[in-house]
C-alpha positions as CSV (number, residue, x, y, z in Angstrom):
1,X,91.1,134.6,61.6
2,X,92.3,137.9,63.2
3,X,94.2,138.7,66.0
4,X,90.6,139.5,68.1
5,X,89.1,135.9,67.2
6,X,92.4,134.8,68.1
7,X,93.1,136.6,71.1
8,X,89.5,135.5,72.0
9,X,89.9,131.9,71.3
10,X,92.9,131.5,73.5
11,X,90.4,133.4,76.6
12,X,88.7,130.7,75.7
13,X,91.4,127.8,76.1
14,X,93.0,129.4,78.8
15,X,89.5,129.6,80.8
16,X,88.6,125.7,79.6
17,X,92.0,124.5,80.7
18,X,91.9,126.4,84.4
19,X,88.2,125.0,84.8
20,X,89.3,121.5,84.2
21,X,92.6,122.1,86.7
22,X,90.2,123.0,89.3
23,X,87.6,120.5,89.0
24,X,90.8,117.9,89.1
25,X,91.9,119.5,92.1
26,X,89.0,119.5,94.1
27,X,88.3,115.9,92.9
28,X,91.5,114.4,94.1
29,X,91.8,111.1,95.9
30,X,92.1,111.3,98.7
31,X,94.1,107.6,99.9
32,X,94.4,108.3,103.9
33,X,90.9,109.3,104.1
34,X,89.2,106.2,102.0
35,X,91.5,104.3,104.6
36,X,89.4,105.5,107.2
37,X,86.1,104.8,105.9
38,X,83.1,103.0,106.6
39,X,83.4,101.2,102.7
40,X,86.7,100.7,103.5
41,X,86.0,99.2,107.4
42,X,83.6,96.7,105.8
43,X,85.3,95.8,103.1
44,X,88.7,94.9,104.5
45,X,86.0,92.8,107.0
46,X,84.9,90.9,103.9
47,X,88.3,90.1,102.7
48,X,89.2,88.6,106.1
49,X,86.2,86.6,105.9
50,X,86.8,85.2,102.7
51,X,90.9,84.3,103.7
52,X,89.5,83.0,106.7
53,X,91.8,85.4,108.6
54,X,94.7,83.6,107.5
55,X,97.6,85.2,104.7
56,X,97.1,84.0,101.8
57,X,101.2,83.3,101.4
58,X,102.4,81.6,104.4
59,X,99.3,81.2,106.4
60,X,99.7,83.1,109.1
61,X,97.0,84.8,111.5
62,X,98.6,87.5,113.2
63,X,99.1,91.5,111.8
64,X,96.8,90.6,109.1
65,X,96.3,93.6,106.5
66,X,94.5,93.7,103.2
67,X,97.0,94.6,100.3
68,X,95.9,96.1,97.0
69,X,97.1,94.5,94.1
70,X,96.4,98.2,92.3
71,X,95.7,101.2,93.1
72,X,93.2,102.2,90.2
73,X,89.9,104.3,92.1
74,X,87.4,102.0,90.8
75,X,89.0,98.7,92.1
76,X,90.2,100.0,95.4
77,X,87.6,97.9,97.4
78,X,86.7,95.4,94.8
79,X,88.0,92.2,96.1
80,X,88.7,90.9,93.1
81,X,92.1,93.4,93.3
82,X,92.0,93.1,97.2
83,X,94.4,89.8,98.9
84,X,95.1,89.4,102.9
85,X,98.7,89.1,104.1
86,X,100.5,89.4,107.0
87,X,102.7,92.6,107.8
88,X,106.0,90.5,106.5
89,X,104.4,89.2,103.8
90,X,102.9,92.2,102.4
91,X,106.4,94.2,102.9
92,X,108.3,91.0,101.1
93,X,105.3,91.4,98.3
94,X,106.3,95.2,97.7
95,X,110.1,95.0,98.2
96,X,109.8,91.9,95.2
97,X,107.1,94.4,93.2
98,X,108.5,97.9,92.8
99,X,105.3,98.5,90.9
100,X,102.5,97.4,93.0
101,X,103.8,100.6,95.4
102,X,101.6,103.2,96.0
103,X,103.1,106.7,95.1
104,X,104.0,108.1,98.5
105,X,104.1,105.1,100.5
106,X,105.4,103.5,103.4
107,X,107.1,100.9,101.2
108,X,108.7,103.5,98.6
């Protein structure tokens, strides 16, 4: 392989890396936008109905929040990975299990 071939291979590699980087940044997941979506509103309603508007830990019916057991993209609205917690239990959950915190969340 001569220096011209190496230069062309390097340029092609840089173009590929640049293209992948641009696509990744363009499709970066916008969590706050997701929380404002119609899809999330429907999901929250379904979770509240599933748990009959009660916290799964203390059975409270006030200040309820849907808790994500993980933040992987495909599971954000999958009912198998969501539970209903009151605000107090939600905060305690994130304090007890720091690995369940979403990076940049209010619980960090």
